[in-house]
Structure formats: structure tokens, C-alpha cells
C-alpha positions in Angstrom: 18.7 30.1 1.6 16.2 31.7 -0.7 12.7 30.5 -1.9 14.1 28.9 -5.0 17.4 27.5 -3.7 17.7 23.7 -4.0 19.2 21.6 -1.1 22.0 19.4 -2.0 20.9 16.7 0.4 17.5 16.2 -1.5 17.1 12.8 -3.1 16.3 12.5 -6.8 12.7 12.0 -7.6 11.3 8.3 -7.8 11.7 6.7 -11.0 9.1 4.5 -12.6 11.3 1.5 -11.9 11.4 2.6 -8.1 7.6 2.6 -8.1 7.3 -0.6 -9.9 9.6 -2.3 -7.5 7.4 -0.9 -4.6 4.3 -2.4 -6.2 5.9 -5.7 -6.9 7.3 -6.1 -3.2 3.8 -4.8 -2.0 2.1 -7.6 -4.1 4.6 -10.3 -2.8 3.9 -9.2 0.8 0.3 -9.2 0.3 0.3 -12.6 -1.4 2.2 -13.8 1.7 -0.5 -12.5 3.9 -3.1 -14.2 1.8 -1.3 -17.5 2.1 -1.2 -17.1 5.8 -4.8 -16.1 5.9 -4.1 -12.6 7.5 -6.2 -9.6 6.2 -4.5 -6.9 8.1 -0.9 -6.1 7.4 1.2 -6.1 10.6 -0.7 -8.8 12.3 1.3 -11.7 10.8 4.0 -11.7 13.5 7.1 -13.3 11.8 5.2 -15.1 9.1 6.0 -12.7 6.4 9.0 -10.9 7.7 11.3 -11.1 4.7 8.6 -9.9 2.3 7.6 -7.2 4.7 11.0 -5.8 5.1 11.4 -5.7 1.3 8.1 -4.0 0.9 8.9 -1.2 3.5 12.3 -0.8 2.1 11.2 -0.6 -1.5 8.1 1.5 -1.0 9.8 4.0 1.4 12.6 4.4 -1.2 10.3 4.7 -4.2 8.4 7.7 -2.6 11.3 9.6 -1.2 12.0 12.1 -4.0 8.3 13.0 -4.2 7.9 13.3 -0.4 10.6 16.0 0.1 8.8 18.6 -1.9 5.3 17.5 -0.6 6.1 17.3 3.0 8.9 19.9 3.5 11.7 17.5 3.8 9.9 14.8 5.8 10.4 11.9 3.5 10.0 9.4 6.3 6.4 10.6 7.0 5.4 10.5 3.5 7.0 6.9 2.9 5.1 5.7 6.1 1.9 7.3 4.7 2.2 5.6 1.5 2.8 2.1 3.1 -0.2 2.9 5.5 -2.3 3.8 2.5 -1.6 0.4 0.8 -2.2 -1.5 4.1 -5.6 0.2 4.6 -6.5 -0.2 0.9 -6.0 -3.9 1.3 -8.6 -4.2 4.1 -11.0 -1.9 2.2 -10.8 -3.9 -1.0 -11.5 -7.0 1.0 -14.5 -5.3 2.6 -15.7 -4.1 -0.8 -15.5 -7.8 -2.2 -17.7 -9.0 0.8 -20.3 -6.3 0.4 -20.5 -6.9 -3.3 -20.9 -10.8 -2.7 -23.6 -10.0 -0.2 -25.5 -7.7 -2.5 -25.4 -10.3 -5.2 -26.8 -13.0 -2.8 -29.6 -10.5 -1.9 -30.3 -9.7 -5.5 -30.5 -13.5 -6.4 -32.8 -14.1 -3.4 -35.0 -11.1 -4.5 -35.1 -12.6 -8.0 -36.1 -16.0 -6.9 -38.9 -14.6 -4.5 -40.2 -12.5 -7.5 -40.6 -15.7 -9.6 
């Protein structure tokens, strides 16, 4: 096998529809977590098991084509990385909202103090 040979077992690149399906299933899973009052994905037990399995299935599938090139045929690692990224991003986004709300409260307090 040479530098530019192509493996026949390689999956096709993810399509726009694959990525859209991933994002939609991610949103459904995160909505379920929100409804259950759970911030950190994976801590819901069986509460969102159906939407979680769709999320993991669709997101892993949607990134396989990209990952084989990027991670030297380790699609499973890249898919896990993408799901992990989404899960961590969810927590960070919530923390950012809290920090923004806190700074707005402090700004209002400083404004009232100045008056």
C-alpha cells in the first residue's frame, strides 16, 4: 500500500444530512436532560436512554468519514471525541449563562449604588 492508495473499507464522508441528523438528535437529548433537570450528560441514569442512544448513534455515524482521515482510521475515537465535545460544551454554555447573569446583577447593583 502506497502513500496515495485508498482503502476499500473507508466510509464515505459525512453528508450535510448526516450532520443535521446528529445535531437534531443532540438537541432532543439535551432537551430531555433539561426536562429532567440534569446538566451533565451521562448522569441521567435511564431517564433519557432512548434519546441518548439516538444521539450517540447519529453523531458517531455523522463524523465517521471525517475521522478516518483525521485520526488514521480510528473513527471510533473521533466520534467519541465529538460527542464528548458536545457534552462538555453544554456544561460550559450553562456556566457562561450563569456568569453573565451574575455580572449583570453586579452591574445593576453598581449602577444603583452610583445613583
